[in-house]
C-alpha positions, 0 to 999 in steps of 0.5 A: 480548512482541512477536510477528512472522510465522513467514514467512521475511524476505528482501530480496526479500520484498514489504513486504505479506508481512511481518506487524507486530510489535505493540507489547506484549501488551497491544496485541496483536491478531490476527495474521492470518498466524497466525490464518487463514493461508489468508486471509493467503496469498490476500492475498499472492497478490492483492498479487503478482499486482496488482503483476505488470508495474506500474511500481514507481514507481506501485506505491509512489505507490498504496501511500503514498497509500491508506495516507495516506488511511487513516492506517495509520502502520506502512504508511506507514513501510513503503512510504515507506522502500521508495519511497526505496530505490527511488529515489523523490525526497523532494520528491514524498514530501513533497507526495503527500498534496497532489498535486493542488496540486503536480501539477508533481511527477507525471506525467499518468499518476501523477496518473490513478493517484492519482486512482483510488487515492483514489476507489477507497480512499474508495468510499463517498464518491460511487464512482468518478466516470466521469472518474477512471476514464476517466483511469486507463483511458486510460493502461492497457489492460484487464489493466493497469487490473485489476491497478491495482484489485487493487492499490488493493484490497490495499493497503486490505486490508494497511492494515485488517490493520495498523490492526486488529492495532495494529501498530507503525509503525517495526517493519517486521521486514525491517530498517531501522526507524529 
């Protein structure tokens, strides 16, 4: 038996609004949308507010890089597919986990965003260093920096929702799971 969200899925539905499909009833864990709908809706609201006005390419890079760090196959599958649909180049996706060694593929702004994403995602490994914060702040005003922080926080929440629920990569109910 598989489970899905009651949320209607349309091509306009943000990736984060879609509850994962789990492999089987033996693997099924909590479905946040069903178990705690107010919490689920609050995360959706944070996600939408964080994305508003940010460059979609930067959004994709944040979602993918944090998901790589967190080892969330469900989110990696979903967000790399979304990035390709948004026109992201394969070569940039291939080297994203090693972006520091492939800086020539990323703009200085993208590099600052990736460093910020990593620092916030790995917050217990020394916090967010001043130089990393300053690097991000050099490219964003306070409102945008707040949105970027919200985006990193949100993908970390979604990664934890997917991992805690044993969401199965390739089962994004928006379609095109191959």
